[in-house]
MIKEVEX-592451 format. One record per residue: residue number from 1; x, y, z of N, C-alpha, C, O in turn. Coordinates in steps of 0.2 Angstrom, whole numbers. Each point is the difference from the previous one (the first is absolute). Layout:
REC,NUM,X,Y,Z,X,Y,Z,X,Y,Z,X,Y,Z
...
// end
This chain:
REC,1,-125,-139,153,6,4,2,4,3,-5,-2,-1,-6
REC,2,6,6,7,4,3,-5,5,-4,-3,2,-5,2
REC,3,2,8,-6,5,-3,-4,6,-1,5,1,4,4
REC,4,2,-10,-4,6,-1,4,6,4,-3,0,1,-6
REC,5,5,0,10,6,4,-3,3,-3,-6,2,3,-5
REC,6,-1,-10,5,3,-3,-6,-5,0,-6,3,-1,-6
REC,7,-9,2,7,-5,1,-6,0,7,-3,-2,1,-6
REC,8,5,4,9,0,6,-2,5,2,-5,6,-1,1
REC,9,-8,3,-7,5,2,-5,0,7,-1,-4,3,-4
REC,10,9,0,7,1,7,0,1,3,-7,-2,5,-2
REC,11,6,-9,-2,2,3,-7,-6,0,-4,-1,4,-4
REC,12,-4,-9,5,-6,0,-4,-4,6,2,-3,3,-4
REC,13,2,-2,10,-4,6,3,3,6,-3,-4,4,-3
REC,14,11,-3,3,3,6,-2,-2,1,-8,-1,6,-2
REC,15,2,-11,-1,-2,0,-7,-7,2,-2,-1,4,-4
REC,16,-4,-7,8,-7,2,-1,-1,8,2,-3,3,-4
REC,17,7,-1,9,-1,7,2,3,4,-6,-3,6,-2
REC,18,9,-7,-1,3,3,-5,-5,0,-6,-1,6,-3
REC,19,-2,-11,1,-5,-1,-5,-6,5,1,-2,3,-5
REC,20,0,-3,11,-6,4,1,2,8,0,-4,4,-3
REC,21,10,-3,5,2,7,0,1,2,-8,-2,6,-1
REC,22,4,-10,-3,1,1,-7,-6,2,-3,-1,4,-4
REC,23,-4,-8,6,-7,1,-3,-3,6,2,-4,4,-4
REC,24,5,-2,10,-3,6,3,4,7,-3,-4,5,-1
REC,25,10,-6,0,4,6,-2,5,-2,-5,6,1,2
REC,26,-8,-3,-8,6,-3,-5,5,6,-2,5,-2,-2
REC,27,-7,8,2,4,5,-2,3,5,5,2,5,-1
REC,28,-2,-8,7,2,4,6,8,1,-1,3,-5,-1
REC,29,-1,11,2,7,2,-1,4,-4,6,-2,-1,5
REC,30,8,-1,-7,5,-3,4,3,5,5,0,6,-2
REC,31,3,-8,7,3,4,5,6,4,-4,1,6,2
REC,32,2,-9,-6,6,3,-4,-3,6,-4,4,5,-1
REC,33,-10,-5,-1,-3,6,-4,0,6,5,1,5,-2
REC,34,-4,-7,8,0,6,5,6,2,2,1,6,2
REC,35,4,-10,-1,7,2,2,3,6,-4,2,5,3
REC,36,-3,-5,-10,2,5,-4,-4,7,1,3,5,1
REC,37,-9,-6,0,-4,6,1,1,3,7,0,6,0
REC,38,1,-10,5,1,2,6,6,4,1,1,5,3
REC,39,5,-8,-6,6,3,0,0,7,-4,3,5,2
REC,40,-6,-5,-8,-1,6,-3,-4,6,4,3,5,0
REC,41,-8,-7,3,-4,4,5,5,3,5,0,6,2
REC,42,4,-11,1,4,2,6,6,5,-3,1,5,4
REC,43,1,-6,-10,5,4,-3,-2,7,-1,3,5,0
REC,44,-10,-4,-2,-2,6,-3,-4,4,6,-4,5,-2
REC,45,4,-7,8,-4,3,5,6,3,5,4,-4,2
REC,46,-6,10,0,5,3,5,-1,-4,7,-5,-2,2
REC,47,11,0,1,1,-3,6,4,4,5,3,5,-2
REC,48,-4,-6,8,4,4,5,7,0,-1,4,4,2
REC,49,-2,-10,-5,8,-1,0,2,1,-8,6,-1,-1
REC,50,-11,2,-3,2,1,-7,-5,4,-4,-6,-1,1
REC,51,9,5,-6,-4,4,-4,-2,-4,-6,4,-5,-2
REC,52,-10,5,0,-3,-4,-6,4,1,-6,3,5,-2
REC,53,-2,-11,-2,3,0,-6,-5,3,-5,-6,-1,1
REC,54,8,3,-7,-5,2,-5,-2,-7,-3,3,-5,1
REC,55,-9,5,-4,-2,-6,-3,5,-3,-5,1,-6,-1
REC,56,2,11,-3,5,-3,-5,6,-3,3,2,-5,-2
REC,57,0,8,8,6,-3,3,-2,-7,3,4,-4,0
REC,58,-10,4,3,-2,-7,3,-1,-5,-5,2,-6,1
REC,59,-5,8,-7,0,-5,-6,7,-2,-2,0,-6,-2
REC,60,4,10,2,7,-2,-2,3,-5,5,3,-4,-2
REC,61,-4,6,8,2,-5,5,-3,-7,0,3,-5,1
REC,62,-9,5,-3,-4,-6,-1,3,-4,-5,2,-6,0
REC,63,0,10,-6,3,-3,-6,7,-3,2,1,-6,-2
REC,64,3,9,6,6,-2,2,0,-6,5,5,-4,0
REC,65,-11,3,3,0,-5,5,-4,-7,-2,-1,-4,3
REC,66,-1,4,-10,-3,-5,-3,5,-6,1,6,0,-2
REC,67,-9,-6,4,4,-6,1,5,0,6,3,-5,2
REC,68,-3,11,2,4,1,6,-4,0,6,0,-4,4
REC,69,-5,8,-4,-5,1,5,-7,-2,-3,-4,-2,4
REC,70,3,4,-10,-7,-1,-3,-1,-6,-5,5,-1,-4
REC,71,-10,-2,4,-2,-5,-5,0,3,-6,-3,5,-1
REC,72,7,-8,-4,0,3,-7,-7,1,-3,-1,6,-3
REC,73,-3,-11,3,-7,1,-3,-4,6,3,-3,4,-3
REC,74,3,-4,10,-4,5,3,3,7,-1,-4,4,-1
REC,75,11,-4,2,3,7,-1,-1,3,-7,-2,5,-1
REC,76,2,-10,-4,0,2,-7,-8,2,-1,-1,6,-4
REC,77,-3,-9,6,-7,2,0,-2,6,3,-3,4,-3
REC,78,6,-3,9,-1,6,3,3,6,-4,-3,5,0
REC,79,9,-6,-2,3,6,-4,-4,1,-6,0,6,-2
REC,80,-2,-11,-2,-5,1,-6,-6,5,2,-2,4,-3
REC,81,-1,-6,9,-6,4,2,2,7,2,-4,4,-2
REC,82,10,-3,5,2,6,2,1,4,-6,-2,6,0
REC,83,6,-8,-5,1,3,-6,-6,2,-4,0,5,-4
REC,84,-5,-9,4,-6,1,-4,-4,5,3,-5,3,-2
REC,85,6,-1,9,-4,5,3,-5,-3,4,-4,4,3
// end
Protein backbone atom coordinates (compact mmCIF):
# COMPACT_ATOMS: atom_id res chain seq x y z
CA UNK A 1 0.00 0.00 0.00
CA UNK A 2 0.97 3.65 -0.34
CA UNK A 3 2.31 5.89 2.38
CA UNK A 4 -0.08 6.87 5.13
CA UNK A 5 -0.83 10.57 5.57
CA UNK A 6 1.16 10.74 8.80
CA UNK A 7 4.19 9.14 7.06
CA UNK A 8 4.27 11.76 4.31
CA UNK A 9 6.90 14.48 4.84
CA UNK A 10 6.00 17.38 2.58
CA UNK A 11 8.99 19.47 3.69
CA UNK A 12 11.40 16.69 2.74
CA UNK A 13 9.73 16.28 -0.64
CA UNK A 14 9.90 20.01 -1.35
CA UNK A 15 13.54 20.03 -0.34
CA UNK A 16 14.30 17.21 -2.77
CA UNK A 17 12.43 19.02 -5.56
CA UNK A 18 14.37 22.22 -4.87
CA UNK A 19 17.66 20.28 -4.94
CA UNK A 20 16.72 18.66 -8.25
CA UNK A 21 15.79 21.99 -9.79
CA UNK A 22 19.08 23.49 -8.64
CA UNK A 23 20.99 20.64 -10.32
CA UNK A 24 19.01 21.09 -13.54
CA UNK A 25 19.38 24.87 -13.79
CA UNK A 26 21.88 26.23 -11.24
CA UNK A 27 22.20 29.56 -13.00
CA UNK A 28 18.56 30.16 -13.82
CA UNK A 29 17.65 33.80 -13.29
CA UNK A 30 15.37 34.62 -10.41
CA UNK A 31 11.97 36.26 -10.98
CA UNK A 32 13.33 39.55 -9.62
CA UNK A 33 15.81 39.60 -12.53
CA UNK A 34 12.95 39.38 -15.00
CA UNK A 35 10.95 42.07 -13.20
CA UNK A 36 13.47 44.79 -14.07
CA UNK A 37 13.73 43.74 -17.72
CA UNK A 38 9.96 43.40 -18.02
CA UNK A 39 9.37 46.86 -16.53
CA UNK A 40 12.03 48.38 -18.80
CA UNK A 41 10.39 46.78 -21.82
CA UNK A 42 6.97 48.08 -20.75
CA UNK A 43 8.35 51.59 -20.28
CA UNK A 44 10.08 51.67 -23.67
CA UNK A 45 7.19 50.25 -25.71
CA UNK A 46 4.30 52.33 -27.04
CA UNK A 47 1.02 51.41 -25.35
CA UNK A 48 -2.51 52.52 -26.23
CA UNK A 49 -2.54 54.52 -22.99
CA UNK A 50 1.08 55.77 -22.95
CA UNK A 51 3.80 56.85 -25.35
CA UNK A 52 7.06 54.96 -24.89
CA UNK A 53 9.81 56.48 -22.75
CA UNK A 54 13.27 56.84 -24.25
CA UNK A 55 15.75 54.18 -23.16
CA UNK A 56 17.64 56.78 -21.14
CA UNK A 57 14.48 57.97 -19.35
CA UNK A 58 13.49 54.37 -18.55
CA UNK A 59 17.01 53.64 -17.19
CA UNK A 60 16.78 56.75 -15.01
CA UNK A 61 13.44 55.58 -13.65
CA UNK A 62 14.84 52.13 -12.91
CA UNK A 63 17.70 53.83 -11.02
CA UNK A 64 15.23 55.91 -8.99
CA UNK A 65 13.18 52.83 -8.09
CA UNK A 66 16.06 50.69 -6.80
CA UNK A 67 15.07 49.46 -3.36
CA UNK A 68 11.54 50.79 -3.82
CA UNK A 69 10.18 48.62 -6.63
CA UNK A 70 13.27 46.75 -7.85
CA UNK A 71 15.69 44.42 -6.12
CA UNK A 72 18.96 46.37 -5.74
CA UNK A 73 21.20 43.59 -7.09
CA UNK A 74 18.98 42.83 -10.07
CA UNK A 75 18.46 46.49 -10.99
CA UNK A 76 22.15 47.34 -10.64
CA UNK A 77 23.11 44.39 -12.84
CA UNK A 78 20.51 45.42 -15.40
CA UNK A 79 21.75 49.02 -15.45
CA UNK A 80 25.38 47.89 -15.83
CA UNK A 81 24.37 45.76 -18.82
CA UNK A 82 22.33 48.63 -20.28
CA UNK A 83 25.22 51.08 -19.91
CA UNK A 84 27.72 48.70 -21.48
CA UNK A 85 25.51 48.37 -24.54
